[in-house]
Each structure stands twice: as structure tokens, then as C-alpha cells.
Short mmCIF file of the C-alpha atoms (twelve columns), coordinates in Angstrom:
data_MODEL
# 
_entry.id   MODEL 
# 
loop_
_atom_site.group_PDB 
_atom_site.id 
_atom_site.type_symbol 
_atom_site.label_atom_id 
_atom_site.label_alt_id 
_atom_site.label_comp_id 
_atom_site.label_asym_id 
_atom_site.label_seq_id 
_atom_site.Cartn_x 
_atom_site.Cartn_y 
_atom_site.Cartn_z 
_atom_site.pdbx_PDB_model_num 
ATOM 1   C CA . MET A 1   -0.187  -0.324 0.071  1 
ATOM 2   C CA . SER A 2   1.554   3.285  -1.026 1 
ATOM 3   C CA . LEU A 3   1.825   6.035  1.435  1 
ATOM 4   C CA . MET A 4   -0.857  8.473  -0.387 1 
ATOM 5   C CA . ARG A 5   -3.591  5.278  -0.080 1 
ATOM 6   C CA . TRP A 6   -2.005  4.694  4.075  1 
ATOM 7   C CA . ARG A 7   -3.420  8.960  4.742  1 
ATOM 8   C CA . ALA A 8   -6.473  8.352  2.976  1 
ATOM 9   C CA . TYR A 9   -7.244  5.342  5.018  1 
ATOM 10  C CA . ARG A 10  -6.467  6.522  8.629  1 
ATOM 11  C CA . ALA A 11  -8.060  9.956  7.600  1 
ATOM 12  C CA . ARG A 12  -11.608 7.572  6.724  1 
ATOM 13  C CA . ARG A 13  -11.467 5.623  9.795  1 
ATOM 14  C CA . ARG A 14  -10.818 9.178  12.019 1 
ATOM 15  C CA . GLY A 15  -13.852 10.039 10.067 1 
ATOM 16  C CA . GLN A 16  -15.541 6.984  11.189 1 
ATOM 17  C CA . VAL A 17  -14.656 6.861  15.284 1 
ATOM 18  C CA . ALA A 18  -15.516 10.889 15.471 1 
ATOM 19  C CA . VAL A 19  -18.905 9.444  14.108 1 
ATOM 20  C CA . GLU A 20  -19.390 6.590  16.098 1 
ATOM 21  C CA . ALA A 21  -18.213 8.859  19.298 1 
ATOM 22  C CA . ALA A 22  -21.220 11.579 18.296 1 
ATOM 23  C CA . VAL A 23  -23.368 8.621  18.721 1 
ATOM 24  C CA . ALA A 24  -22.734 6.865  21.474 1 
ATOM 25  C CA . ALA A 25  -21.338 9.375  23.950 1 
ATOM 26  C CA . PRO A 26  -25.362 11.187 24.107 1 
ATOM 27  C CA . LEU A 27  -26.840 7.561  24.813 1 
ATOM 28  C CA . LEU A 28  -23.883 6.807  27.513 1 
ATOM 29  C CA . LEU A 29  -24.584 9.871  29.144 1 
ATOM 30  C CA . PHE A 30  -28.087 9.629  29.476 1 
ATOM 31  C CA . LEU A 31  -27.960 6.166  30.897 1 
ATOM 32  C CA . PHE A 32  -25.457 7.638  33.447 1 
ATOM 33  C CA . MET A 33  -27.938 10.228 34.084 1 
ATOM 34  C CA . PHE A 34  -30.555 7.102  34.247 1 
ATOM 35  C CA . ALA A 35  -28.708 5.216  36.694 1 
ATOM 36  C CA . VAL A 36  -28.116 8.600  38.992 1 
ATOM 37  C CA . GLU A 37  -31.869 9.488  39.134 1 
ATOM 38  C CA . ILE A 38  -32.712 5.635  40.025 1 
ATOM 39  C CA . ALA A 39  -30.140 5.915  43.250 1 
ATOM 40  C CA . LEU A 40  -31.397 8.754  43.848 1 
ATOM 41  C CA . LEU A 41  -35.114 7.697  44.173 1 
ATOM 42  C CA . VAL A 42  -34.262 4.152  46.319 1 
ATOM 43  C CA . ASN A 43  -32.286 6.757  48.276 1 
ATOM 44  C CA . ALA A 44  -35.527 8.310  49.059 1 
ATOM 45  C CA . HIS A 45  -38.075 5.442  49.218 1 
ATOM 46  C CA . ILE A 46  -34.928 4.393  51.932 1 
ATOM 47  C CA . LEU A 47  -35.188 7.742  53.885 1 
ATOM 48  C CA . ALA A 48  -38.364 7.755  53.734 1 
ATOM 49  C CA . GLN A 49  -39.096 4.414  54.932 1 
ATOM 50  C CA . TYR A 50  -37.145 5.158  58.087 1 
ATOM 51  C CA . ALA A 51  -39.417 8.768  58.209 1 
ATOM 52  C CA . ALA A 52  -42.533 6.186  58.901 1 
ATOM 53  C CA . TYR A 53  -40.472 4.600  61.511 1 
ATOM 54  C CA . ALA A 54  -39.542 7.275  63.355 1 
ATOM 55  C CA . VAL A 55  -42.706 9.005  62.906 1 
ATOM 56  C CA . ALA A 56  -44.557 5.364  64.479 1 
ATOM 57  C CA . ARG A 57  -42.350 4.887  67.474 1 
ATOM 58  C CA . CYS A 58  -43.519 8.798  68.717 1 
ATOM 59  C CA . ALA A 59  -46.535 8.693  68.048 1 
ATOM 60  C CA . ILE A 60  -46.706 5.055  69.688 1 
ATOM 61  C CA . VAL A 61  -45.658 6.882  72.648 1 
ATOM 62  C CA . SER A 62  -47.863 9.810  72.684 1 
ATOM 63  C CA . PRO A 63  -51.749 10.237 74.253 1 
ATOM 64  C CA . GLN A 64  -54.598 8.981  72.464 1 
ATOM 65  C CA . GLY A 65  -55.724 12.067 70.408 1 
ATOM 66  C CA . ASP A 66  -56.600 14.043 67.185 1 
ATOM 67  C CA . LEU A 67  -54.499 11.318 65.139 1 
ATOM 68  C CA . ASP A 68  -54.975 13.263 62.400 1 
ATOM 69  C CA . ALA A 69  -54.052 16.124 63.836 1 
ATOM 70  C CA . TYR A 70  -50.582 14.359 65.447 1 
ATOM 71  C CA . ALA A 71  -50.269 13.251 61.040 1 
ATOM 72  C CA . LYS A 72  -50.067 17.101 59.969 1 
ATOM 73  C CA . GLY A 73  -48.643 18.523 63.249 1 
ATOM 74  C CA . GLU A 74  -45.790 16.838 65.300 1 
ATOM 75  C CA . GLY A 75  -45.721 13.827 62.840 1 
ATOM 76  C CA . ARG A 76  -45.032 15.940 59.444 1 
ATOM 77  C CA . HIS A 77  -42.592 17.325 61.708 1 
ATOM 78  C CA . VAL A 78  -40.780 14.220 62.213 1 
ATOM 79  C CA . ALA A 79  -41.042 13.507 59.083 1 
ATOM 80  C CA . ALA A 80  -39.529 16.861 57.431 1 
ATOM 81  C CA . VAL A 81  -36.388 16.502 59.981 1 
ATOM 82  C CA . VAL A 82  -35.737 13.216 58.456 1 
ATOM 83  C CA . MET A 83  -35.923 14.204 54.760 1 
ATOM 84  C CA . GLY A 84  -34.749 17.379 55.446 1 
ATOM 85  C CA . GLY A 85  -31.532 16.252 55.933 1 
ATOM 86  C CA . TYR A 86  -31.078 13.868 52.418 1 
ATOM 87  C CA . ILE A 87  -32.519 17.221 50.860 1 
ATOM 88  C CA . ASN A 88  -29.680 19.256 51.400 1 
ATOM 89  C CA . TYR A 89  -27.424 16.335 51.206 1 
ATOM 90  C CA . PHE A 90  -25.033 17.868 48.912 1 
ATOM 91  C CA . ALA A 91  -25.502 21.606 49.901 1 
ATOM 92  C CA . PRO A 92  -22.353 23.127 51.153 1 
ATOM 93  C CA . GLY A 93  -21.491 23.334 54.707 1 
ATOM 94  C CA . ALA A 94  -24.283 19.575 54.481 1 
ATOM 95  C CA . TRP A 95  -21.417 17.892 56.773 1 
ATOM 96  C CA . ASP A 96  -23.003 19.790 59.314 1 
ATOM 97  C CA . ALA A 97  -26.564 17.546 59.364 1 
ATOM 98  C CA . ALA A 98  -28.396 19.410 61.842 1 
ATOM 99  C CA . ALA A 99  -27.864 22.357 60.462 1 
ATOM 100 C CA . ALA A 100 -28.355 20.836 57.160 1 
ATOM 101 C CA . ALA A 101 -31.903 19.696 58.158 1 
ATOM 102 C CA . ALA A 102 -32.702 22.745 60.228 1 
ATOM 103 C CA . LYS A 103 -32.553 24.509 57.082 1 
ATOM 104 C CA . ALA A 104 -34.391 22.027 54.531 1 
ATOM 105 C CA . THR A 105 -37.325 21.331 57.078 1 
ATOM 106 C CA . PRO A 106 -39.594 23.446 55.656 1 
ATOM 107 C CA . LEU A 107 -38.872 22.668 52.398 1 
ATOM 108 C CA . ALA A 108 -39.506 18.823 53.486 1 
ATOM 109 C CA . GLU A 109 -42.949 20.013 55.714 1 
ATOM 110 C CA . ARG A 110 -44.000 21.111 51.904 1 
ATOM 111 C CA . ARG A 111 -43.263 17.799 49.813 1 
ATOM 112 C CA . CYS A 112 -44.341 15.058 52.936 1 
ATOM 113 C CA . THR A 113 -47.705 14.121 54.026 1 
ATOM 114 C CA . VAL A 114 -47.651 12.283 56.894 1 
ATOM 115 C CA . SER A 115 -50.745 9.518  57.710 1 
ATOM 116 C CA . VAL A 116 -51.655 8.117  61.262 1 
ATOM 117 C CA . ARG A 117 -54.371 5.713  62.194 1 
ATOM 118 C CA . ARG A 118 -54.534 3.368  64.768 1 
ATOM 119 C CA . SER A 119 -55.717 -0.063 65.086 1 
ATOM 120 C CA . GLY A 120 -56.214 -2.263 67.980 1 
ATOM 121 C CA . ASN A 121 -52.820 -1.809 69.439 1 
ATOM 122 C CA . MET A 122 -50.886 -1.089 65.996 1 
ATOM 123 C CA . ALA A 123 -49.998 2.169  65.228 1 
ATOM 124 C CA . TYR A 124 -49.891 2.700  60.964 1 
ATOM 125 C CA . VAL A 125 -47.703 5.064  59.261 1 
ATOM 126 C CA . THR A 126 -47.170 6.383  56.368 1 
ATOM 127 C CA . VAL A 127 -45.138 8.851  55.041 1 
ATOM 128 C CA . ASP A 128 -45.491 10.250 51.082 1 
ATOM 129 C CA . TYR A 129 -42.606 12.211 50.176 1 
ATOM 130 C CA . ALA A 130 -42.910 14.714 46.764 1 
ATOM 131 C CA . HIS A 131 -38.976 13.819 45.401 1 
ATOM 132 C CA . PRO A 132 -37.766 15.912 42.368 1 
ATOM 133 C CA . VAL A 133 -36.459 14.169 39.256 1 
ATOM 134 C CA . ILE A 134 -33.350 15.577 38.449 1 
ATOM 135 C CA . VAL A 135 -33.063 14.603 34.811 1 
ATOM 136 C CA . PRO A 136 -35.246 16.239 31.997 1 
ATOM 137 C CA . GLY A 137 -35.558 13.265 30.100 1 
ATOM 138 C CA . PHE A 138 -37.053 11.478 33.112 1 
ATOM 139 C CA . ARG A 139 -39.111 14.031 34.141 1 
ATOM 140 C CA . ARG A 140 -40.936 12.643 30.528 1 
ATOM 141 C CA . TYR A 141 -41.082 8.551  31.575 1 
ATOM 142 C CA . ALA A 142 -41.756 10.109 35.242 1 
ATOM 143 C CA . GLY A 143 -45.490 12.032 34.035 1 
ATOM 144 C CA . GLY A 144 -43.827 15.036 35.586 1 
ATOM 145 C CA . SER A 145 -40.949 16.723 38.089 1 
ATOM 146 C CA . PHE A 146 -42.197 15.072 40.904 1 
ATOM 147 C CA . VAL A 147 -42.139 10.851 42.039 1 
ATOM 148 C CA . THR A 148 -44.370 9.985  45.030 1 
ATOM 149 C CA . VAL A 149 -42.026 7.940  46.860 1 
ATOM 150 C CA . ARG A 150 -43.663 6.172  50.041 1 
ATOM 151 C CA . GLY A 151 -42.261 4.739  53.230 1 
ATOM 152 C CA . ARG A 152 -44.863 2.556  55.587 1 
ATOM 153 C CA . ALA A 153 -44.353 1.705  58.916 1 
ATOM 154 C CA . ALA A 154 -46.310 -0.167 61.917 1 
ATOM 155 C CA . LEU A 155 -45.876 -0.458 65.269 1 
ATOM 156 C CA . PRO A 156 -47.510 -1.388 68.382 1 
ATOM 157 C CA . VAL A 157 -48.827 1.460  71.507 1 
ATOM 158 C CA . VAL A 158 -47.384 1.381  74.469 1 
ATOM 159 C CA . LYS A 159 -49.132 2.283  76.460 1 
ATOM 160 C CA . TYR A 160 -48.686 5.569  78.383 1 
ATOM 161 C CA . VAL A 161 -47.811 6.431  81.822 1 
ATOM 162 C CA . PRO A 162 -47.261 9.998  82.551 1 
# 
């Protein structure tokens, strides 16, 4: 093969590699972002489960009263503190977990819905959290800008003795 043919062959190969990279790079980027979004959703689900457990622990020792008021007041605040640490996890200065949770608690209270009910000697708690979708392409498949993540817990009620 002559030198001219070799140079022409290499130029065609370089063009082919550039076209293949231009096709594959956006696809790989989307798959990576999709994996990150799924990981964040799983993390939010685990924290919603823990928030429901924390609310259930508070509910089982609270005096028998209006559970709807408890769910909208103290229970929602407990869930917001747990989820608030998650919201501000990547913020600057997030190493101070208490400060991060305190800053994000009002936002988490707007995104959290808590329901508490007692049946017999059990307390059932459901925490719904509106998790924001980060990946723009995933919003179309998620049905909007938020995905509802649900956490549930059930604990036996303890007799409250003051």
C-alpha cells in the first residue's frame, strides 16, 4: 500500500470513529444520568421508610388523641426532619447534619404528607414524599417533575403512663 493510500485510509477511519463517538456519547450520558436518578429514588425510598418508622415511634408513645392533628403537626415535623437531611445532603456545609436538616425542614414539610392510624394495638404510619426528578429526559417518563415515594411502618402501641 502506498503512503497516499495509507493516509486516505487513516483519514476515513478517524471520521468513522468521530461519528461513532458522536452517536454513542449522548446515549452513554443518558444511561449514566438514568442510573443516578434511580439511585436517588432508591435512597429517597429508604429515607421515607425510616421517616415512617420515626413517626411511628413518636405516635406509639403519644397520648391517645386526634391522630389527624398529630399527623399534620408533630408527625409531619418528624418526617420533615428526617427527609430534610436528605434534601440538603449535597449542599455546601452539609457535613453539619443538624444545620442541614434545620435549613431544609420547611421545604421537606411542603413535600411530605403523613397519615397515622391506630387499629387495635398497632399504629400504622404512611409517609409520602414528593421527590424531585433531576434528569430532564426522565421527567417525561416519570409523568412530571416529582415522583411520589412512599414509606410505611407499623409498630405496636405502648401504654402511655405519665
